[in-house]
LOZA-236466 format. One record per atom (N, C-alpha, C, O): residue in three letters; x, y, z negated. Coordinates in steps of 0.1 Angstrom, whole numbers, plus 5000, padded with zeros to 4 digits. Atoms other than C-alpha are relative to their C-alpha. Layout:
ALAXYZ
...
end
This chain:
MET501050025010
MET687924832681
MET498650015007
MET498350115013
PRO501349994993
PRO684424752692
PRO499150104994
PRO499250134982
GLU501049895005
GLU681825022690
GLU498949934993
GLU498449824997
ASP501250055007
ASP679024972665
ASP498850005009
ASP498550105016
ALA501350014992
ALA675724862681
ALA499150114995
ALA498350175003
ASN500949905005
ASN674025102658
ASN500950114993
ASN501250104981
PRO499149905006
PRO676225402652
PRO499350084989
PRO498150104989
PRO500649925011
PRO675725592620
PRO499550135004
PRO500050195013
GLY500649874997
GLY673625892620
GLY498950034990
GLY498749954981
PRO501149975010
PRO670726062602
PRO498949905000
PRO498549855011
PRO501150105001
PRO668025822590
PRO498850055008
PRO498450175007
LYS501349974992
LYS664925812612
LYS498950024990
LYS498749944981
ARG501149975009
ARG661925972595
ARG498849915004
ARG498449905016
LYS501250094998
LYS659025722591
LYS498750085001
LYS498550164992
MET501349934998
MET655725842604
MET499049964989
MET498949844986
ALA501050035010
ALA653025862577
ALA498849925006
ALA498449955017
ASP501250084995
ASP650225612580
ASP498850095000
ASP498550164990
HIS501249934999
HIS647025762592
HIS498849914995
HIS498849794998
PRO501250085004
PRO643625652576
PRO499449935013
PRO499349995023
HIS500650084990
HIS642025382597
HIS498650065003
HIS497950104994
VAL501349954997
VAL638925492616
VAL498949934993
VAL497849994990
TRP501050085007
TRP636925212599
TRP499950054986
TRP498850054980
THR500049955014
THR637925342565
THR499150134999
THR498450154990
ILE500749875000
ILE636525692574
ILE498549975002
ILE497750034995
LEU501450034997
LEU633325542588
LEU499349944988
LEU498249974984
LEU500550065012
LEU632825332556
LEU499750104989
LEU498850094982
SER500249905010
SER633325632534
SER498850095003
SER498050124994
ILE501149924996
ILE630825842554
ILE498749924998
ILE497749984993
THR501250085002
THR628325552553
THR499649994985
THR498549994981
ALA500250015014
ALA628725522515
ALA499450134995
ALA498450134987
VAL500549875004
VAL628025892511
VAL498550015004
VAL497750064997
VAL501349994995
VAL624925872533
VAL499049914992
VAL497949954988
VAL500950095008
VAL623525562515
VAL499850054986
VAL498750044981
SER500249945014
SER624125732481
SER499050115001
SER498250124992
GLY501049894999
GLY622226042493
GLY498649955002
GLY497750004996
LEU501450054998
LEU619325842506
LEU499549934988
LEU498349944985
GLY500450065012
GLY619225642474
GLY499550104990
GLY498550084983
TYR500449905009
TYR619025962454
TYR498650065004
TYR497850074995
PHE501249944996
PHE616226112475
PHE498849894999
PHE497749934995
ASP501050115002
ASP614325772474
ASP499649994986
ASP498449984983
SER500350015014
SER614625762437
SER499250124995
SER498350114987
HIS500749885003
HIS613526122434
HIS498549995005
HIS497650034997
TYR501350014995
TYR610526052456
TYR499149904992
TYR498049934989
ILE500750105008
ILE609525742436
ILE499650064986
ILE498550044981
ARG500349945013
ARG609825932403
ARG498950115001
ARG498050114992
THR501049904998
THR607726222417
THR498649935002
THR497649984996
LEU501250074998
LEU605125972429
LEU499449944988
LEU498249954985
ASN500550065013
ASN604925792396
ASN499550114991
ASN498550084984
ASN500549905008
ASN604526122378
ASN498650055004
ASN497750074996
GLU501449964995
GLU601526212400
GLU499049894998
GLU497949934994
LEU501050115002
LEU599925872397
LEU499749984985
LEU498649944982
ASN500250025014
ASN600325862359
ASN499650134992
ASN499550134980
ARG500349885006
ARG599426222352
ARG498550014996
ARG497749935001
PRO501449985003
PRO596126332336
PRO499350065012
PRO499950145020
LEU500849944989
LEU593326422361
LEU498750034995
LEU497749954994
THR501249965007
THR590626622344
THR499250095009
THR499750185016
ARG501049934991
ARG587526752362
ARG498750034993
ARG498349954983
VAL501449985003
VAL584126902356
VAL499349935010
VAL499349975022
PHE500650094990
PHE582126632373
PHE498550005000
PHE497949945009
LYS501550005000
LYS578526702363
LYS499550124992
LYS500050154981
ILE500849905007
ILE576226992353
ILE498649975001
ILE498149965013
SER501450044999
SER572726902344
SER499150094991
SER499650144981
ASP501049925007
ASP569627082332
ASP499449924989
ASP498849824991
SER500550075011
SER568626972297
SER498650044997
SER497949984988
GLY501449975002
GLY565327152299
GLY499850144994
GLY500750204989
PRO500349865005
PRO563627482289
PRO500050004985
PRO499749904978
ILE500049985015
ILE563827632254
ILE498650064997
ILE498350175002
PRO501349945004
PRO560327692238
PRO500250134993
PRO501050144984
THR500049875007
THR559828062229
THR498650054999
THR497750015006
ALA501449945003
ALA556928262216
ALA499450075012
ALA498250075014
ASP500449934989
ASP556828472247
ASP500249935013
ASP500449995024
ALA499750084988
ALA557428192272
ALA499050025011
ALA499450015023
ALA501149994990
ALA554128252290
ALA500150135007
ALA499550145018
THR500049874994
THR554928612298
THR501450055005
THR501550145013
ARG498749954996
ARG558728652302
ARG500449965014
ARG499949865019
GLU499650024986
GLU560328682336
GLU501049885001
GLU500949805010
THR499050115000
THR563228442328
THR499749904989
THR499649944978
ILE500250115009
ILE562728112312
ILE501449944996
ILE502149895005
PRO498650055004
PRO565828012291
PRO500049845001
PRO499149774997
HIS499850154999
HIS567227662298
HIS501449974994
HIS502350054993
THR498750055004
THR570027462282
THR500549915011
THR499849835017
TYR499450084991
TYR572527292304
TYR501249934994
TYR501749974984
SER498950085005
SER575127022299
SER501149995010
SER500849965022
MET498850014991
MET578627042315
MET500949894996
MET501449894985
ALA499250125004
ALA580426712315
ALA501450015006
ALA501650035018
VAL498650004997
VAL584226712315
VAL500649874998
VAL500449814987
LYS499450135001
LYS586226392321
LYS501450005004
LYS501850065014
ASN498750024996
ASN589826292322
ASN500149865007
ASN500049765001
GLY500050134992
GLY590026032350
GLY501549965003
GLY501749875011
GLY498750044998
GLY593826012348
GLY500549884992
GLY499649824985
LYS499550125007
LYS596125752332
LYS500850044988
LYS501549954982
THR499449965012
THR597525962304
THR499250114993
THR498350165000
PHE500749905007
PHE596326212278
PHE500150145008
PHE501150175014
ALA500049864996
ALA595326562289
ALA500050084988
ALA499150084979
ARG499949915012
ARG596526812264
ARG499550145002
ARG499550195013
GLU500449865000
GLU595127152255
GLU499050035011
GLU499250125019
VAL501149984990
VAL592027122277
VAL499250124996
VAL498650134985
VAL500849885002
VAL590227452281
VAL499250035012
VAL499750025023
VAL500849974989
VAL587327542303
VAL499450144998
VAL498950174987
THR500549875001
THR586327902310
THR499150025012
THR499449985023
PHE501050004989
PHE583227982331
PHE499050124998
PHE498950184988
LYS501149915000
LYS580428212340
LYS498849935007
LYS499049885017
ALA501350054995
ALA576828102345
ALA499150115002
ALA498850194993
GLN500949894997
GLN574428332362
GLN499049975010
GLN499349895020
LEU500950014989
LEU571328352382
LEU500550085012
LEU500950205010
ASN499449934989
ASN572328452417
ASN499049995012
ASN498449885015
ASP500949994988
ASP570228562447
ASP500849995012
ASP501750075015
VAL499250024988
VAL571528432480
VAL499850105010
VAL500650115020
ARG500249894990
ARG570028722499
ARG500950114997
ARG501250144985
VAL498949905001
VAL572528992505
VAL499450145004
VAL498650155014
GLY500449864996
GLY571929372506
GLY498750054994
GLY498250154998
LEU501349965006
LEU568729382485
LEU500350074987
LEU501050024978
GLY499749925011
GLY568729652459
GLY499649944987
GLY500249954976
ASN500650055013
ASN566629462433
ASN500449854998
ASN499949794989
SER499650155001
SER568229112439
SER501049984989
SER501850074986
ARG499050035010
ARG570228942412
ARG501349955007
ARG501249865015
GLN498850044994
GLN573828912421
GLN501049944990
GLN500849984978
PHE499250075010
PHE576528702405
PHE501050104993
PHE501550074982
SER499149905006
SER578629012398
SER499350084989
SER499950154981
ASP500749945011
ASP575829132374
ASP500449944987
ASP500949834987
VAL499850065013
VAL576129082337
VAL498749974993
VAL498849914982
ARG501250035007
ARG572529072328
ARG499649855000
ARG499749795010
ASP500350145001
ASP571528732315
ASP501149915003
ASP500949795004
ALA498850094997
ALA575028602322
ALA500549934988
ALA500549994977
THR499350075011
THR576728342301
THR501449995004
THR501849935014
MET498550014998
MET580528382299
MET500649954988
MET500650014977
GLU499450075012
GLU582328142277
GLU501349945003
GLU501749925015
THR498750084999
THR585727982270
THR499949904989
THR499749934977
ASP500150115010
ASP585527642253
ASP501349935000
ASP501849875009
GLU498750085003
GLU588727492238
GLU499649864997
GLU499349834985
ILE500450145002
ILE588127122242
ILE501049924992
ILE500749844984
GLY498950075006
GLY591527002230
GLY500549895008
GLY500649915021
ASP499450124992
ASP593026662240
ASP498949915004
ASP497949884997
LEU500950104995
LEU591226412262
LEU500849885004
LEU501849895011
ALA499450124996
ALA592226052264
ALA499649955014
ALA498650015019
PRO500450054987
PRO592125862297
PRO498549944999
PRO498249874990
ASP501450044999
ASP588425802307
ASP499150064989
ASP497950034988
GLU500849935010
GLU587226022278
GLU499250115006
GLU499750185014
GLU500949894995
GLU584326262284
GLU499750094988
GLU499750064977
TYR500349905009
TYR583426582267
TYR498850085006
TYR498950125018
THR501149934995
THR580126772270
THR500050144994
THR500150174982
VAL500149865004
VAL579927152269
VAL498650055003
VAL498150035014
SER501449954999
SER576527302263
SER500050155003
SER500950234998
LEU500049864996
LEU575627632279
LEU498550045002
LEU497649965004
LEU501449944999
LEU572527862282
LEU499950085012
LEU500850175014
SER500349924989
SER571128002313
SER498550005002
SER497749984992
GLY501449994999
GLY567628032328
GLY499549985014
GLY500349985024
THR500750004987
THR565228012357
THR499050115000
THR498550164990
LEU501149904998
LEU562828272371
LEU498749945000
LEU498549835006
ARG501350055000
ARG559228222364
ARG499450005014
ARG498849905019
ASN500549984986
ASN558228352399
ASN501150045009
ASN501250155013
PRO498949964992
PRO561328332420
PRO499650035015
PRO498649975019
PRO500349984986
PRO561328472456
PRO500449875008
PRO501449805004
THR499850134993
THR561228182481
THR500150035015
THR499650145020
VAL499950004985
VAL561928122518
VAL499449875005
VAL499549764998
LYS500650124994
LYS560127872541
LYS501149925006
LYS501949975014
PHE499050094994
PHE562227572550
PHE499249875003
PHE499149784995
GLY500850114996
GLY560227322570
GLY498650004992
GLY497950104993
THR501250015008
THR557327212547
THR500250054986
THR499350044978
PHE499749965013
PHE559027342516
PHE500350154998
PHE500650215008
ASN499649875003
ASN559427672499
ASN501250004990
ASN501149954979
LEU498850005008
LEU562927712486
LEU500350134993
LEU500150244999
SER499749885007
SER563927952459
SER501350065004
SER502249995007
THR498849934996
THR566428212468
THR500950044988
THR502050094990
VAL499249965012
VAL567528272432
VAL500249874992
VAL499249804989
ALA499650135006
ALA569327982415
ALA501250024991
ALA501950124991
LEU498850005009
LEU571827902388
LEU501349985008
LEU501449905017
TYR498750014994
TYR575427952399
TYR501050004989
TYR501050094980
VAL499050015011
VAL578327842377
VAL501450005007
VAL501649935017
LYS498649994995
LYS581927942385
LYS501050004988
LYS500850084979
GLY499150005011
GLY584827852363
GLY501349935004
GLY501649895015
THR498750074999
THR588327702358
THR500349924988
THR500049954977
LEU499650105010
LEU589527402339
LEU501550004999
LEU502249995009
PHE498650005003
PHE593027422323
PHE500449884992
PHE499749844982
TYR499550115009
TYR595127132309
TYR501549985003
TYR502050035012
THR498550025000
THR598727012303
THR500349855000
THR499649774994
ASN499550145000
ASN600526692311
ASN501049994989
ASN502150064989
PRO499150015012
PRO602226582278
PRO501349945004
PRO502349964997
LEU498750074996
LEU604926382297
LEU501050105006
LEU502250085004
THR499149914993
THR606226662318
THR499850154995
THR500650245000
SER500349875004
SER604726972301
SER499550095011
SER499450215010
GLU500549934989
GLU603427072335
GLU498550044998
GLU497749964992
LYS501449955002
LYS600227282334
LYS499250005014
LYS499850035024
TYR500850014989
TYR597327232358
TYR498750094998
TYR498350124987
ASN501349935001
ASN594127432366
ASN499249965012
ASN499749945023
GLN500950054990
GLN591127322386
GLN498750095000
GLN498050104990
SER501149924999
SER588527572398
SER498849925005
SER498949825012
PHE501350074996
PHE584827462402
PHE498950105002
PHE498950204995
CYS501249924997
CYS581627612416
CYS498849915001
CYS498949815008
PHE501250085000
PHE578127472410
PHE498850085004
PHE498750194998
TYR501249924995
TYR574927582427
TYR498849914998
TYR498849795002
GLN501250085003
GLN571427462416
GLN498850075005
GLN498250154998
PRO501149934995
PRO568727582439
PRO498649944997
PRO497650004998
ALA501350075003
ALA566127322428
ALA500349934987
ALA501149974978
SER499850075013
SER565827062400
SER501349944999
SER501849914988
THR498750065000
THR569126912410
THR501050105007
THR500550185016
GLY499049924994
GLY572327092420
GLY501249935006
GLY501249805005
GLU498850074995
GLU575727022436
GLU501250104999
GLU501050224998
PHE498749935000
PHE579327132435
PHE500350055014
PHE500149975024
VAL499849934987
VAL580227372463
VAL501450055001
VAL502050074990
ARG498649944999
ARG583427522477
ARG500050144995
ARG499050224997
CYS499949875006
CYS584527822458
CYS500650105011
CYS501650065017
SER499549904991
SER585128132479
SER500850114993
SER500650134981
LYS499349885006
LYS587428432474
LYS499150104995
LYS499450174985
ASP500949905005
ASP584428652471
ASP499449964987
ASP499150054979
ASP500550045014
ASP583228442441
ASP501050054990
ASP500650104979
ALA499049965009
ALA586528522424
ALA499950154998
ALA500150204986
ARG500149855001
ARG586128892431
ARG498850044991
ARG498850134983
LYS501249975008
LYS582628882417
LYS500249974985
LYS499650044977
ILE499850045014
ILE583728712385
ILE500950114994
ILE500650154982
GLU499249895005
GLU586428982380
GLU499150124997
GLU499350194987
ALA500949895002
ALA583729242384
ALA499149984988
ALA498750084981
GLY500850035011
GLY581729062357
GLY500849984987
GLY500349944977
ASP499150005012
ASP584729072333
ASP500149864994
ASP500349844982
SER499850145005
SER584928692331
SER501549965001
SER502150005011
LYS498750065000
LYS588228512323
LYS500049905011
LYS499249815011
ASN500050094989
ASN589228322354
ASN501449935001
ASN501649845009
end
């Protein structure tokens, strides 16, 4: 009897198929592309929120002129009215706009016992004005009272005599983005040594002086 070419025996175990290397690479690539798409979408969304948010600033403070008083010819400080212009330069409404500030005559000379310092409270104007909502490109004017010295101390600067005592305004503007409910605040400092003034960089020392004057910051 001829022998079987394939004698009976236990069945051979079939080896499990292993994932192909290209399948693994494609899966990894899909995960990477998905992650990059998420971060790109998040970046675009964040950028759009920044571009479309309200952008509110105090952009101008101007002297409206002296206030006539009976003792104007003899008093040391001449009262003036000033206008503070607030504008929303953003692309959506600014909600709950509030400006809080201190306006005070300040002597730039340091260490003089009789000099007026921003930390003083005499003749200081400390106010909080609740402006409310501002539409895009809408402006709001805040009126404030301060003054100038009749005979201010001066220093020689070339051919000019510059006053060392001038109006100084330090404050903060608060507002809310209605789309995201995010709250913003913008500090500002204004110095007027002559008939016109300019916005200047706020220093940490200014913040300390305001706290000493019990102003809300």
